[in-house]
C-alpha positions as CSV (number, residue, x, y, z in Angstrom):
1,M,35.9,-3.1,16.6
2,E,33.6,-6.0,15.6
3,P,31.3,-5.6,12.6
4,C,27.7,-4.9,13.5
5,N,25.1,-7.6,13.0
6,Y,21.9,-6.4,11.4
7,V,18.8,-8.5,11.2
8,I,15.8,-7.5,9.1
9,I,12.5,-9.4,9.6
10,G,10.4,-9.1,6.4
11,A,11.8,-9.4,2.9
12,G,9.3,-7.2,1.1
13,Q,9.9,-3.8,-0.4
14,A,10.7,-2.1,3.0
15,G,13.0,-4.9,4.1
16,C,14.9,-5.1,0.9
17,R,15.3,-1.3,0.6
18,A,16.5,-1.2,4.2
19,A,19.1,-3.9,3.6
20,I,20.5,-2.1,0.6
21,A,20.6,1.2,2.6
22,L,22.4,-0.6,5.4
23,R,25.1,-1.8,3.1
24,D,25.5,1.7,1.7
25,A,25.9,3.1,5.2
26,D,28.0,0.2,6.6
27,P,30.3,-1.7,4.2
28,D,31.5,-4.1,6.8
29,G,28.4,-5.1,8.8
30,R,26.7,-8.5,8.5
31,I,23.2,-8.1,7.0
32,I,20.6,-10.9,7.4
33,L,17.3,-10.6,5.5
34,I,14.5,-13.0,6.6
35,G,11.2,-13.4,4.7
36,A,8.3,-15.7,5.1
37,E,7.6,-15.9,1.4
38,P,9.9,-18.1,-0.8
39,H,10.2,-15.3,-3.4
40,L,12.8,-12.7,-3.8
41,P,11.7,-9.2,-2.7
42,Y,9.2,-7.7,-5.0
43,E,6.9,-4.6,-5.3
44,R,3.5,-5.6,-4.0
45,P,1.4,-2.7,-5.4
46,A,2.1,-3.9,-8.9
47,L,0.1,-7.1,-8.3
48,S,-3.3,-5.6,-8.6
49,K,-2.2,-2.7,-10.8
50,G,-0.1,-4.5,-13.4
51,V,0.5,-8.2,-13.0
52,L,-3.2,-9.0,-12.8
53,T,-3.9,-7.0,-15.9
54,G,-1.0,-8.6,-17.8
55,A,0.7,-5.2,-18.3
56,V,3.8,-6.4,-16.4
57,S,5.3,-9.8,-15.6
58,P,5.9,-11.2,-12.1
59,Q,9.7,-11.2,-12.9
60,S,9.6,-7.5,-13.7
61,I,8.5,-6.5,-10.2
62,I,11.4,-8.2,-8.4
63,I,13.4,-5.4,-6.6
64,K,16.8,-7.2,-6.6
65,K,17.8,-10.5,-8.1
66,K,19.7,-13.0,-6.1
67,E,23.1,-12.2,-7.7
68,Q,22.5,-8.5,-6.9
69,L,21.8,-9.3,-3.2
70,D,24.8,-11.5,-3.1
71,K,26.9,-8.6,-4.6
72,F,25.8,-6.5,-1.6
73,A,26.7,-9.3,0.7
74,I,23.1,-9.5,2.0
75,E,22.3,-12.9,3.4
76,T,18.8,-14.0,2.5
77,H,16.7,-16.7,4.3
78,L,13.5,-16.9,2.4
79,G,10.5,-19.1,3.0
80,H,11.1,-18.9,6.8
81,S,9.3,-17.0,9.5
82,V,10.6,-15.7,12.8
83,E,9.0,-17.3,15.7
84,Q,10.6,-15.4,18.5
85,I,12.6,-12.2,19.3
86,N,14.7,-12.7,22.4
87,L,15.7,-9.2,23.4
88,G,17.7,-10.4,26.4
89,K,20.0,-12.5,24.3
90,R,19.7,-10.2,21.2
91,K,18.7,-13.0,18.9
92,V,15.8,-14.1,16.6
93,V,14.6,-17.7,16.4
94,L,13.3,-19.1,13.1
95,D,10.6,-21.6,12.4
96,D,13.2,-24.3,11.6
97,G,15.0,-23.8,14.9
98,R,17.9,-21.7,13.6
99,S,18.8,-18.5,15.4
100,F,20.7,-15.3,14.5
101,R,22.2,-12.8,16.9
102,F,21.7,-9.2,16.2
103,D,23.1,-5.8,17.4
104,K,20.4,-3.9,15.6
105,L,17.1,-5.3,14.5
106,M,14.4,-4.1,12.0
107,L,10.8,-5.3,11.7
108,A,9.4,-4.8,8.2
109,T,6.6,-7.3,8.7
110,G,4.0,-5.5,6.7
111,S,0.3,-6.6,6.9
112,R,-1.9,-9.6,6.4
113,V,-5.3,-9.7,4.8
114,R,-8.4,-9.3,6.9
115,R,-10.4,-12.6,6.7
116,L,-14.2,-13.1,6.5
117,T,-15.5,-15.5,9.1
118,V,-18.6,-16.9,7.4
119,S,-19.6,-20.4,6.4
120,G,-18.2,-21.7,3.2
121,V,-15.2,-19.3,3.1
122,E,-12.8,-22.2,2.6
123,L,-14.5,-23.3,-0.7
124,P,-12.2,-23.4,-3.7
125,H,-12.0,-20.3,-5.9
126,I,-12.4,-17.8,-3.1
127,Y,-9.3,-15.6,-3.1
128,S,-7.6,-12.7,-1.4
129,L,-4.8,-10.8,-3.1
130,R,-1.7,-10.2,-1.0
131,T,1.2,-12.2,-2.5
132,V,2.5,-13.0,-6.0
133,D,1.2,-16.6,-5.5
134,D,-2.3,-15.2,-4.7
135,C,-2.0,-13.1,-7.9
136,M,-1.0,-16.0,-10.2
137,A,-3.7,-18.3,-8.8
138,L,-6.4,-15.6,-9.2
139,S,-5.2,-14.8,-12.7
140,K,-5.5,-18.4,-13.8
141,R,-9.0,-18.7,-12.4
142,L,-10.2,-15.4,-13.9
143,A,-9.2,-16.7,-17.3
144,E,-11.7,-19.5,-16.9
145,C,-14.6,-17.8,-15.1
146,R,-17.5,-15.6,-16.3
147,H,-18.9,-14.2,-13.1
148,L,-16.8,-12.6,-10.4
149,V,-18.0,-11.3,-7.0
150,V,-15.7,-8.8,-5.2
151,V,-16.3,-8.3,-1.5
152,G,-15.2,-4.9,-0.5
153,A,-15.0,-1.6,-2.4
154,G,-11.6,-0.4,-1.2
155,F,-8.7,0.2,-3.5
156,I,-7.6,-3.5,-3.8
157,G,-11.1,-4.7,-4.5
158,L,-11.8,-2.0,-7.1
159,E,-8.4,-2.6,-8.8
160,V,-9.2,-6.3,-9.0
161,A,-12.6,-5.6,-10.4
162,A,-11.2,-3.3,-13.1
163,S,-8.5,-5.8,-14.0
164,A,-11.0,-8.7,-14.2
165,R,-13.3,-6.7,-16.4
166,Q,-10.7,-5.2,-18.6
167,R,-8.4,-8.2,-19.2
168,F,-10.7,-11.2,-18.8
169,G,-14.1,-9.8,-19.7
170,C,-15.7,-11.1,-16.5
171,E,-19.1,-9.9,-15.3
172,V,-18.2,-8.2,-12.0
173,T,-20.4,-7.4,-9.0
174,V,-18.9,-5.5,-6.1
175,V,-20.5,-6.0,-2.7
176,E,-19.8,-3.3,-0.1
177,S,-21.2,-3.1,3.4
178,G,-20.9,0.7,3.4
179,A,-22.9,3.4,1.5
180,G,-20.3,3.7,-1.3
181,I,-16.8,3.0,-2.5
182,L,-13.6,4.0,-0.8
183,Q,-15.1,4.8,2.6
184,R,-11.8,5.2,4.4
185,G,-11.0,8.8,3.9
186,A,-10.9,9.2,0.1
187,P,-12.1,12.6,-1.1
188,D,-15.5,12.8,-2.8
189,E,-13.9,13.7,-6.1
190,L,-11.9,10.5,-6.2
191,R,-14.9,8.4,-5.2
192,T,-17.2,9.9,-7.8
193,S,-14.6,9.6,-10.6
194,I,-13.7,6.0,-9.9
195,Y,-17.4,4.9,-9.3
196,T,-18.5,6.6,-12.6
197,L,-15.7,5.0,-14.5
198,H,-16.4,1.5,-13.2
199,R,-20.2,1.8,-13.9
200,S,-19.4,3.0,-17.4
201,K,-17.4,-0.3,-17.9
202,G,-20.3,-2.4,-16.8
203,I,-19.3,-3.2,-13.2
204,K,-22.3,-3.6,-10.8
205,F,-22.4,-2.5,-7.2
206,L,-24.4,-3.6,-4.2
207,F,-24.1,-1.2,-1.3
208,G,-25.2,-1.6,2.3
209,D,-25.2,-5.4,2.1
210,V,-23.1,-8.0,3.8
211,V,-22.0,-11.6,2.9
212,S,-23.7,-14.1,5.2
213,A,-22.4,-17.3,3.6
214,F,-20.7,-18.8,0.6
215,E,-22.3,-21.9,-0.9
216,G,-21.4,-24.5,-3.6
217,N,-21.1,-28.2,-4.3
218,G,-17.3,-28.6,-3.8
219,I,-16.5,-25.1,-5.3
220,I,-17.9,-21.6,-4.9
221,E,-21.2,-21.2,-6.7
222,R,-23.3,-18.8,-4.7
223,V,-22.8,-15.7,-2.5
224,V,-25.6,-15.3,0.0
225,L,-26.2,-11.8,1.3
226,T,-27.9,-10.7,4.5
227,S,-30.6,-8.9,2.4
228,G,-31.5,-12.3,1.1
229,K,-30.0,-11.8,-2.3
230,I,-28.1,-14.7,-3.9
231,L,-25.3,-14.0,-6.4
232,H,-24.3,-16.8,-8.7
233,T,-20.6,-16.8,-9.4
234,D,-17.5,-18.7,-10.5
235,C,-15.0,-16.8,-8.4
236,V,-14.9,-14.5,-5.3
237,V,-12.2,-12.1,-4.3
238,I,-12.3,-10.8,-0.7
239,G,-10.8,-7.3,-0.3
240,I,-11.9,-6.0,3.1
241,G,-8.6,-4.5,4.2
242,V,-5.4,-5.6,6.0
243,I,-4.2,-6.0,9.5
244,P,-0.7,-4.9,10.5
245,E,1.6,-7.8,11.4
246,T,2.4,-6.8,15.0
247,D,2.1,-10.2,16.8
248,L,5.8,-10.8,16.9
249,A,6.5,-7.2,18.1
250,A,3.9,-7.5,20.8
251,R,5.3,-10.7,22.1
252,A,8.7,-9.1,22.3
253,G,7.3,-6.3,24.4
254,L,7.4,-3.5,21.8
255,E,4.7,-0.8,22.0
256,V,1.9,-1.7,19.5
257,K,-1.0,0.5,18.7
258,D,-2.5,0.1,15.2
259,G,0.9,-0.9,14.1
260,I,4.4,-0.9,15.7
261,V,4.9,2.5,17.3
262,V,8.1,4.3,16.1
263,D,9.6,7.7,16.5
264,D,10.7,10.1,13.7
265,F,13.8,8.0,13.3
266,G,12.0,4.6,12.9
267,E,13.1,3.4,16.4
268,T,10.6,1.4,18.5
269,S,10.0,1.6,22.2
270,Q,13.1,-0.7,22.6
271,P,16.5,1.0,21.9
272,G,18.2,-0.6,18.9
273,I,15.0,-2.1,17.6
274,F,13.6,-0.4,14.5
275,A,10.5,-0.8,12.2
276,A,9.7,0.4,8.8
277,G,6.9,0.3,6.2
278,E,3.2,-0.1,6.5
279,V,3.4,-1.9,9.8
280,T,4.6,1.3,11.5
281,N,2.5,3.8,13.4
282,H,4.4,7.0,13.2
283,L,4.0,10.8,13.6
284,N,3.5,12.4,10.2
285,C,4.8,15.9,10.6
286,F,2.7,17.2,7.6
287,L,-0.6,15.8,8.9
288,K,0.4,16.5,12.5
289,T,-0.9,13.2,13.8
290,K,0.1,9.6,14.3
291,V,-0.8,7.5,11.2
292,R,-0.3,4.1,9.7
293,I,-0.1,4.4,6.0
294,E,-0.4,1.5,3.5
295,S,1.5,2.8,0.5
296,W,4.5,2.2,-1.8
297,Q,6.0,5.4,-0.6
298,I,6.4,4.5,3.0
299,A,7.9,1.1,2.2
300,Q,10.3,2.7,-0.3
301,N,11.5,5.7,1.8
302,Q,10.8,5.3,5.5
303,S,12.8,2.0,5.4
304,V,15.9,3.9,4.2
305,V,15.6,6.5,6.9
306,A,15.3,3.8,9.6
307,A,18.2,1.9,8.1
308,N,20.4,5.0,8.2
309,N,19.5,5.5,11.8
310,M,20.4,1.9,12.6
311,C,23.9,3.1,11.6
312,G,23.7,6.3,13.6
313,L,23.3,8.7,10.8
314,G,20.4,10.7,12.5
315,S,17.9,11.4,9.7
316,S,14.2,11.7,10.3
317,Y,11.2,10.6,8.1
318,N,9.1,13.6,7.1
319,E,7.3,13.1,3.8
320,I,4.1,14.5,2.4
321,P,1.8,11.4,2.0
322,W,1.4,10.3,-1.7
323,F,-0.6,7.4,-3.1
324,W,-1.8,6.2,-6.5
325,T,-4.3,3.7,-8.0
326,D,-4.9,2.5,-11.5
327,H,-8.3,1.6,-13.1
328,F,-9.0,0.8,-16.8
329,D,-5.8,2.5,-17.9
330,N,-6.6,5.6,-15.9
331,N,-4.2,6.9,-13.2
332,F,-5.4,8.6,-10.0
333,Q,-2.9,10.1,-7.6
334,L,-3.4,11.7,-4.2
335,I,-0.9,13.9,-2.3
336,G,-1.1,15.7,0.9
337,D,-4.3,16.6,2.8
338,T,-7.5,16.1,0.9
339,G,-9.9,16.4,3.8
340,P,-13.7,17.2,3.4
341,T,-13.5,20.7,5.0
342,L,-10.9,22.1,2.6
343,K,-11.6,24.5,-0.2
344,R,-11.3,22.9,-3.7
345,V,-10.2,24.4,-7.1
346,T,-10.2,22.1,-10.1
347,R,-8.1,22.5,-13.2
348,L,-9.7,20.6,-16.2
349,Y,-7.6,19.5,-19.0
350,G,-8.7,18.7,-22.6
351,E,-9.3,15.0,-22.1
352,V,-12.6,13.6,-20.8
353,L,-11.0,12.2,-17.6
354,Q,-8.0,14.5,-16.9
355,S,-7.9,17.1,-14.2
356,T,-6.1,18.3,-11.1
357,T,-8.1,19.3,-8.0
358,F,-6.2,21.4,-5.5
359,Y,-7.2,21.4,-1.8
360,I,-6.6,24.7,0.0
361,D,-6.5,25.6,3.6
362,K,-6.3,29.3,4.6
363,G,-5.0,30.2,1.2
364,I,-2.3,27.5,1.1
365,I,-2.3,24.5,-1.2
366,V,-2.2,21.5,1.1
367,G,-3.1,18.6,-1.2
368,A,-4.2,17.5,-4.7
369,L,-6.0,14.8,-6.6
370,C,-4.4,14.3,-10.0
371,I,-6.5,12.3,-12.5
372,N,-4.4,11.3,-15.5
373,S,-2.3,14.4,-14.7
374,G,0.6,12.9,-12.9
375,K,2.9,15.5,-14.4
376,D,1.5,17.9,-11.8
377,I,2.5,15.8,-8.8
378,R,6.1,17.0,-8.5
379,L,4.9,20.6,-8.8
380,V,2.1,20.1,-6.2
381,R,4.6,18.6,-3.8
382,E,6.8,21.6,-4.1
383,A,3.8,23.9,-3.8
384,I,2.7,22.2,-0.6
385,R,6.2,22.6,0.9
386,R,6.6,26.3,-0.1
387,G,3.2,27.7,-1.1
388,I,2.6,29.3,-4.5
389,N,1.7,32.9,-5.5
390,I,-1.2,32.2,-7.9
391,T,-4.8,33.1,-7.8
392,Q,-7.5,30.5,-7.7
393,E,-8.6,31.6,-11.1
394,Q,-5.1,30.8,-12.4
395,L,-5.1,27.5,-10.6
396,A,-8.2,26.5,-12.6
397,D,-6.8,27.7,-15.9
398,P,-5.0,24.9,-17.8
399,T,-3.3,27.4,-20.2
400,I,-1.3,28.9,-17.3
401,K,1.9,27.0,-16.5
402,L,2.0,26.4,-12.7
403,K,5.7,26.1,-12.5
404,L,6.1,29.7,-13.4
405,H,4.4,30.7,-10.2
406,L,6.4,28.8,-7.6
407,T,7.1,31.3,-4.8
408,P,6.8,31.0,-1.0
409,H,3.5,32.8,-0.8
410,S,-0.1,32.0,-0.2
411,V,-2.7,31.4,-2.9
412,Q,-4.6,34.6,-3.4
413,A,-8.3,34.7,-2.8
């Protein structure tokens, strides 16, 4: 029997994890990993959380070094994009004309930054943060500038704002078109905590305003808002979200709807074609709805499930959603369902900014927000899976050890 040919499009975290999982499952198959960036696979969340702050080096976020990939017999073709997927001939065509035949294909194409379409957006020193090259260029500029304007108060924009203020001492103004920060489904407790923290560090916010133009004599000097306000600045970072990279999949005839649609096994609408990571739109069995999640977790773990299924192992992806963000040396973690209609019980620890808020539905813990209390995450994950026999008064009491109360029962009223 001929060895199987596996091709993975996208050499980020999801693609690299899938390649390693494929090798574990199939020692003899040919594995080809293709990535548009020239760099070895690296963990993207660390760019705004660690590399920009100087806490970690760009080298430390590399997932596997070249010699390690070679040891796994994973062929890498970096700095090249795939121009076409030919399903009939079962091959992919690269931008340099080369082609590779596949038996099984995975798309781990991730996302691209959403662009602003206003005049002056091409002026020097206006940045987005998506790649390690973006991060290094931005870091160099922040070391030289005094005033930074961040457009967008989502997670990336706020992490950049915190890093610029903390490491470089920049005067930072965040411009947000909405009524507050983190408008895409973050719980009120998280929004309030992060906003209060940023304000205490001197970061300014302008809500309900929109950029109408960027101006400057050869470089960015002014940000003009629709309200008529003009912000003088040395640097701008645009963080208004990302768009899933689905163009290649759509041209190949795969089902696309806010991402590449996959089943529980990571397989697309075309048999033998899989997708993994934040580009996928998949059914989350915990949330009971189709979602596209932009997180480290899905790149790390869904990719392994999809790779195993490329080898016929038959596993399904069914994780409780988990996410974290860092600001001014403070860690915030979300797990499970933290919707606005859920009952809340908060456990306050001794520190000024340290707590765990539990979200409860019909007596069952379904989610949590951990602020500088990451030790609770493993316990909460288990509690969500099984339920815990503990009163809400006990949940709120930090002197009571939660792990002693893990039983498959509801939270008592």
